[in-house]
C-alpha positions in Angstrom: 1.3 350.0 92.7 3.5 346.9 92.3 2.5 345.8 95.8 -1.2 346.2 95.1 -0.9 344.1 91.9 1.0 341.5 93.7 -1.5 341.4 96.6 -4.4 341.2 94.1 -2.7 338.4 92.2 -2.0 336.5 95.5 -5.6 337.0 96.6 -7.1 335.8 93.3 -4.8 332.8 93.3 -5.9 332.0 96.9 -9.6 332.2 96.0 -9.2 330.0 92.9 -7.2 327.3 94.8 -9.8 327.3 97.6 -12.7 327.0 95.2 -11.0 324.1 93.4 -10.4 322.3 96.7 -14.0 322.8 97.7 -15.3 321.0 94.6 -12.5 318.5 94.2 -13.0 315.0 95.4 -10.4 312.3 95.9 -10.6 308.5 95.4 -9.3 306.3 98.2 -8.7 302.6 97.6 -11.3 300.4 99.3 -10.8 296.9 98.0 -10.1 294.7 94.9 -13.3 293.3 93.4 -13.5 289.7 92.2 -17.2 288.8 91.6 -18.3 285.6 90.0 -21.8 285.0 88.5 -23.5 281.8 87.5 -23.1 279.0 86.5 -25.9 279.0 84.0 -26.8 276.8 81.1 -26.7 277.8 77.4 -29.8 277.0 75.3 -28.7 278.2 71.9 -30.7 281.4 72.1 -28.8 284.7 72.5 -31.9 286.5 73.9 -32.2 284.2 76.9 -29.7 285.0 79.7 -27.7 282.0 80.9 -27.6 283.6 84.4 -28.3 286.9 86.1 -26.8 288.5 89.1 -26.5 291.9 90.9 -23.6 294.2 91.3 -23.9 296.9 94.0 -21.7 299.9 94.3 -22.3 301.5 97.7 -23.0 305.2 98.5 -20.0 307.4 98.1 -18.1 304.8 96.1 -17.1 304.2 92.5 -16.0 301.0 90.8 -13.4 300.9 88.1 -13.9 297.7 86.1 -10.6 296.2 84.9 -11.8 292.9 83.4 -14.9 291.1 82.3 -15.1 287.4 81.3 -17.8 284.8 80.5 -16.4 281.3 80.0 -17.8 277.9 79.5 -17.6 275.1 82.0 -17.6 271.8 80.0 -19.4 273.2 77.0 -20.0 270.7 74.2 -20.0 272.0 70.6 -20.6 269.4 67.9 -19.7 266.5 70.2 -16.3 267.7 71.4 -15.6 269.4 74.7 -13.8 272.7 74.0 -13.8 276.1 75.9 -16.3 278.6 74.6 -16.9 282.2 75.5 -20.0 284.2 76.2 -20.6 287.9 76.9 -21.7 289.8 80.0 -24.1 292.7 80.0 -24.4 295.4 82.7 -27.9 296.9 82.8 -28.5 295.5 79.2 -25.3 297.2 77.9 -23.4 294.3 76.2 -19.7 294.0 76.9 -18.0 292.1 74.1 -14.8 290.2 74.3 -12.8 288.9 77.2 -11.4 292.2 78.7 -12.5 295.7 79.1 -10.3 297.7 76.7 -11.5 301.1 77.7 -11.9 302.3 81.3 -15.3 301.6 82.7 -16.4 303.4 85.8 -19.6 302.6 87.6 -21.0 305.2 90.1 -23.0 304.3 93.2 -26.0 302.1 92.3 -27.3 298.6 91.7 -26.6 296.9 88.4 -28.1 293.8 86.8 -25.4 291.4 85.3 -26.5 288.9 82.7 -24.5 286.2 81.0 -25.3 285.8 77.3 -24.1 283.4 74.6 -21.5 285.0 72.4 -22.0 282.6 69.4 -25.3 280.8 70.0 -26.0 277.6 68.0 -28.4 274.8 68.5 -25.4 272.5 69.0 -24.1 274.5 72.0 -25.0 273.3 75.5 -23.3 273.4 78.8 -22.7 275.7 81.7 -21.1 279.2 81.7 -19.7 281.3 84.5 -19.1 285.1 84.5 -16.4 287.1 86.2 -16.0 290.8 86.8 -12.8 292.2 88.3 -12.1 295.8 89.4 -11.1 298.2 92.0 -13.6 299.8 94.4 -12.8 303.3 95.6 -14.4 305.5 98.3 -15.1 309.1 97.3 -13.6 311.3 100.0 -13.8 315.1 100.3 
């Protein structure tokens, strides 16, 4: 009786481990991502993108975004040249701030990147550039 229970337990464990391995997928490092977008000019209107670009994640890949930034290049506010910040959007989902605080994973697909003014005013003009950093992984069985 003890041998039958032990054999049954071993068999069930074997089936469960095989079924998990069948459905489990692993991520394998492909490359570090350092994509720049722009430059584009601010016009004081938050609804008008300063620049647009495309981010493509290939088939059987996934991108972990580690940082997002949109920074001015010689932006003039009220007559003095100071750095100013904008925001990036991915498929019209706005990413606030300078870095991604939560993990952001993008599956395979094509994404539209837009640079938007963070604090638009009629006194703001100049060029902005966007940056997305991340790690691209291949999905392997």
